[in-house]
C-alpha positions, 0 to 999 in steps of 0.5 A, spaced: 264 086 860 268 093 858 267 091 851 260 089 852 258 095 855 261 100 850 258 095 844 251 096 847 252 103 848 254 104 841 248 099 839 243 102 842 245 109 840 244 106 833 238 103 834 235 110 837 237 114 831 240 111 824 236 104 825 230 107 829 226 104 824 228 097 827 226 099 834 219 095 834 222 089 831 228 089 836 224 091 842 218 086 841 224 080 840 228 081 846 221 082 850 218 076 847 212 081 845 211 084 852 215 091 851 208 095 850 205 091 856 211 093 860 210 100 858 203 101 859 204 099 867 206 106 868 199 108 866 196 107 873 201 111 876 200 117 872 196 123 875 193 129 873 191 131 866 197 134 863 203 129 862 210 130 859 214 124 857 221 124 856 225 120 851 218 118 848 221 113 842 217 110 837 211 113 841 208 107 845 206 111 851 204 117 847 199 112 843 196 109 850 195 115 853 192 119 847 185 116 847 184 118 855 183 125 853 189 128 856 194 134 854 200 129 853 207 132 851 213 128 848 220 130 848 226 126 845 233 128 843 232 123 837 230 126 830 228 119 827 224 117 833 220 124 833 218 122 826 217 115 827 212 117 833 209 122 829 207 117 823 205 112 828 200 117 832 197 120 825 196 113 823 192 112 829 188 118 828 192 123 832 193 129 828 196 134 832 201 130 837 205 135 841 212 132 840 218 136 841 225 135 839 230 137 845 234 135 851 232 133 858 237 138 861 234 144 858 226 143 858 223 148 853 217 149 858 215 154 863 215 152 871 210 148 874 206 146 868 206 138 868 202 134 873 206 128 871 213 127 868 214 120 865 220 116 862 220 108 860 226 105 859 230 111 859 238 111 859 242 115 864 239 122 862 233 121 867 239 121 873 242 127 871 242 132 876 240 137 871 234 133 868 232 132 876 232 140 876 228 141 870 223 135 872 222 138 879 221 145 876 216 143 871 212 139 875 206 142 879 206 142 887 205 134 889 207 132 881 210 126 880 216 123 876 214 116 874 220 112 871 220 105 869 228 103 868 228 096 868 224 089 866 226 082 866 223 075 865 222 070 870 218 065 867 221 058 866 219 056 859 225 056 854 225 062 851 224 066 857 230 063 860 234 064 854 231 072 854 233 072 862 240 070 861 241 075 855 238 080 860 243 078 865 249 078 861 248 084 858 246 088 865 239 090 862 235 087 867 235 082 873 233 082 880 241 084 881 240 090 876 234 092 879 237 093 886 243 097 883 238 102 880 234 103 887 241 104 890 243 109 885 236 113 884 235 114 892 240 119 894 240 124 887 232 124 887 232 125 895 237 131 894 233 134 888 227 134 893 223 128 891 220 123 895 221 116 892 217 110 892 219 103 889 214 098 886 216 091 883 210 089 879 209 082 876 207 082 869 206 076 864 212 072 867 216 078 868 217 083 873 218 091 872 221 096 877 217 102 877 219 108 881 214 114 883 218 120 885 213 125 888 215 133 888 215 135 895 210 141 896 
């Protein structure tokens, strides 16, 4: 399991940088075509009209929020993902995407500017104490930090059962992984000043875990 863990970290690092152009294919394959649907499950939990997405990747959530007449910003450390997302948004008619290359531990924004900060399928940066501090600083009073940390297949068709098995052995998604994530999140978020709620939502023979962390006034 140790070798597998480090191999996956290396694989995802390449996928997010040098091989960013393959991200759509990989995410679509492992999710059995549900990746975009999974990401869009956070939209009902987004409040207000000025939104920041952390780790925007190839721009799935940016694309989904664009038609809603919101003031949306995206931040990602990967230059390749920034380019990929900008191209996708431009093709959809968004000529002025607010995409910024940067780190979540030092957000280049003033205090209390966002009504919601969102992150879908983030790496462990979303739990970093400096990330929590920066998200709290940039959120308006009562603002939300909405995270989709994990999803997993629950269907009984052969492709779904195979995908569920792969998710389980790679520790990418299962009921057990979701329980561990809940346990890992609770204390650091509360210490950072957030009130936290968890929702497990069923979507097309799968489940997603959604975390809504509200900034205490």
